C-alpha angles and dihedrals in degrees: 000000000000120000116273106226104167138044088241091058090047092050091049092050092048091052091049091052131230097301121200094317096056134218092298090067091042093055091046088055093056108108102159116173116223091254089059100051100024092092089064094055120105123177131200133181091215102057145336115286129239111205118185114210100163128034134177132140090260104036136032126189119202137179112206120197121199130186116208111287096020121128140176122241118269100265148152127207108211102266100311118150130219148161130233135199123187107222095184136356126010137284133195118221113203128187124208139193101199095183093055106024108016113209095346111112115240093196135015133186130176119217118198134192111313096012122126133204140190117232111211106175092200083086087072134222118016144159139196122230130185103217092160127104095244135057116270129219115194130182118215130189116192122194106212104025111257111239100159136024138176116242127202119213108206092196095059100021090230127137117213137183114242135186109238116234138180126224093220131016108205098166102117091202095054111040120156 
């Protein structure tokens, strides 16, 4: 697969589907320069930002933007799968088994600029954390759009169902 260098090329490839090589090859082909994806980035002092740029019933494309020290909740999303690619910075991916280990991670991996990962939610609860000194921009593709997830609160030990939201919806075909 040829390198994907612009958001327009990425959008076209997402519409066309994964083809014979699958989404893993598609995400490997993404080689967006900062000037191409920078317009998607949104930053907040309060929390990391989830920016939707592609949206269908079967696939969702997100840009997530993380300032140093920001993290997601500890969550799971009911067996969806996805792929990630760090476009700049670094992000830690931690897995948890709340029933057995509480808020102590059972697995941790750091992804740095250019690295990709496969998100198989059968592994259970997880979170992302930017422990690096610089902001992080990460691209995510989710097969089967995530509408609900379960969230674990380490302070109370409770697990709750939550509706998944985005901070910005930039898909011009699916506003609202």
